[in-house]
C-alpha positions as CSV (number, residue, x, y, z in Angstrom):
1,M,29.1,-31.5,-18.4
2,I,30.5,-31.0,-22.1
3,I,27.5,-30.3,-24.5
4,E,27.9,-29.9,-28.5
5,T,26.4,-26.7,-29.9
6,S,26.6,-25.5,-33.6
7,R,26.7,-21.9,-32.5
8,F,29.8,-22.1,-29.9
9,G,30.7,-25.5,-30.3
10,K,31.7,-27.6,-27.2
11,L,30.8,-26.0,-24.1
12,E,31.4,-26.8,-20.6
13,V,28.4,-26.3,-18.5
14,D,28.0,-26.3,-14.7
15,E,25.4,-28.8,-13.7
16,D,23.2,-26.0,-12.0
17,R,22.6,-24.5,-15.3
18,L,20.9,-27.8,-16.6
19,M,17.0,-27.8,-16.7
20,T,14.4,-30.4,-17.9
21,F,11.3,-29.7,-19.7
22,E,9.3,-32.8,-19.1
23,D,6.8,-31.5,-21.8
24,G,9.3,-30.0,-24.2
25,I,9.1,-26.7,-25.5
26,L,6.3,-25.7,-28.1
27,G,7.0,-27.1,-31.4
28,F,9.9,-29.3,-29.9
29,P,8.0,-31.7,-27.7
30,D,10.8,-34.3,-27.6
31,Q,13.3,-32.2,-26.6
32,H,13.9,-32.1,-22.8
33,R,17.0,-31.0,-21.4
34,Y,18.5,-27.6,-21.9
35,A,21.3,-25.7,-20.4
36,L,21.2,-22.0,-19.6
37,V,24.2,-20.5,-21.4
38,Q,25.4,-16.7,-20.6
39,T,27.3,-15.3,-23.5
40,G,28.8,-12.1,-21.8
41,E,28.7,-10.9,-17.9
42,E,26.7,-7.8,-19.0
43,S,24.2,-9.5,-21.5
44,V,20.7,-9.6,-20.3
45,F,20.3,-12.4,-23.3
46,Y,20.8,-16.0,-22.7
47,W,21.0,-19.1,-25.1
48,L,18.9,-21.7,-24.1
49,Q,20.7,-24.7,-25.7
50,S,19.3,-28.1,-26.3
51,V,22.1,-30.6,-24.5
52,D,20.8,-33.5,-27.2
53,R,20.5,-31.5,-30.3
54,P,23.6,-29.1,-31.2
55,D,21.3,-27.0,-33.5
56,L,18.4,-26.2,-31.4
57,A,18.7,-23.0,-29.0
58,F,16.7,-20.1,-28.2
59,V,17.7,-16.9,-27.0
60,V,15.6,-15.9,-23.7
61,C,15.5,-13.1,-21.3
62,D,14.0,-12.1,-18.2
63,P,10.8,-10.1,-19.3
64,R,11.2,-7.6,-16.6
65,M,14.0,-6.3,-18.3
66,F,11.6,-4.6,-20.7
67,V,8.1,-4.6,-18.8
68,A,9.0,-3.9,-15.1
69,D,5.6,-5.0,-13.9
70,Y,5.2,-8.2,-16.0
71,Q,3.4,-11.1,-14.1
72,A,3.0,-14.3,-15.4
73,P,-0.4,-15.5,-13.9
74,V,0.5,-19.1,-14.2
75,K,-2.2,-22.0,-13.3
76,R,-1.7,-23.6,-9.8
77,E,-1.5,-27.1,-11.2
78,E,1.2,-26.0,-13.4
79,I,2.9,-24.3,-10.6
80,K,2.6,-27.4,-8.4
81,S,3.7,-29.9,-11.3
82,L,7.5,-28.1,-11.2
83,G,7.7,-28.2,-7.3
84,I,7.2,-24.5,-6.8
85,D,6.1,-23.7,-3.5
86,N,6.6,-19.9,-3.2
87,A,7.5,-17.1,-5.6
88,A,11.2,-16.9,-4.7
89,A,11.6,-20.5,-6.3
90,A,10.6,-19.5,-9.5
91,Q,12.5,-18.0,-12.6
92,V,10.5,-16.3,-15.4
93,F,12.1,-16.1,-18.7
94,I,10.5,-15.4,-22.5
95,I,11.8,-16.4,-25.8
96,A,13.0,-13.4,-28.0
97,N,12.9,-13.7,-31.8
98,K,14.0,-11.2,-34.6
99,V,11.0,-10.0,-36.7
100,E,11.5,-7.6,-39.3
101,G,14.3,-5.5,-37.7
102,M,12.8,-5.6,-34.1
103,L,13.5,-7.9,-31.5
104,T,10.4,-9.1,-29.9
105,G,9.4,-11.4,-27.0
106,N,6.6,-14.4,-26.4
107,F,5.0,-13.0,-23.3
108,Q,2.1,-15.3,-23.8
109,G,4.4,-18.4,-23.5
110,P,6.7,-17.8,-20.7
111,L,9.2,-20.4,-19.4
112,V,8.8,-21.2,-15.7
113,I,11.6,-22.7,-14.1
114,N,12.1,-24.0,-10.3
115,V,15.6,-22.6,-9.4
116,H,15.9,-25.6,-6.9
117,N,15.1,-28.9,-8.9
118,R,15.4,-27.2,-12.1
119,K,12.3,-28.6,-13.3
120,A,10.8,-26.2,-16.2
121,R,7.6,-25.8,-18.4
122,Q,6.6,-23.3,-20.9
123,V,3.1,-22.2,-20.4
124,V,0.3,-20.7,-22.4
125,L,-1.3,-17.8,-20.5
126,S,-5.0,-17.0,-20.9
127,D,-4.1,-13.4,-20.1
128,K,-4.3,-11.6,-23.3
129,R,-2.5,-8.3,-22.0
130,Y,0.7,-9.4,-24.0
131,G,1.2,-11.3,-27.3
132,T,3.8,-13.6,-28.9
133,R,5.8,-10.6,-30.5
134,H,5.7,-8.1,-27.9
135,P,8.1,-5.4,-29.1
136,L,11.4,-5.4,-26.8
137,M,13.8,-3.4,-29.2
138,R,14.8,-2.3,-32.7
139,V,17.8,-4.3,-34.1
140,D,19.5,-2.6,-36.6
141,E,20.9,-4.6,-39.6
142,P,24.6,-4.4,-40.0
143,V,25.8,-2.3,-42.9
144,A,28.3,-3.3,-45.3
145,M,31.4,-1.0,-45.3
146,E,32.8,-0.3,-48.8
147,R,36.4,0.1,-48.6
148,T,37.9,3.3,-50.3
149,A,41.3,3.6,-51.8
């Protein structure tokens, strides 16, 4: 499938990289179809690109890359609505944001995806152990290099 993006232009995306968020993502309830785009083979970050809105995309990653013991205690009815019957059928991502030179992750609102049917939803956890801006890494600002003669 070919999708239009504001960052990368037209992209060909495999059907198995498409997912449906029936309830949308917080702040974007009308956007349901997304593609998971990998920008490099070694990258731990992906783009979650809206299929229907080229300007809408989120940087996402596996939270366990930064917090090895992270677990998302998701309510039983939310798991059931995705058709997940065992933990191996679920993939969890978090949305990453750049805040004041720091890359942070929303560990409070993870994205849960059924890897078999590609149904997905963003859940809001009642567990307050992690926040919406959990520090992941410092991101240095690019430095303008002056040319010397």
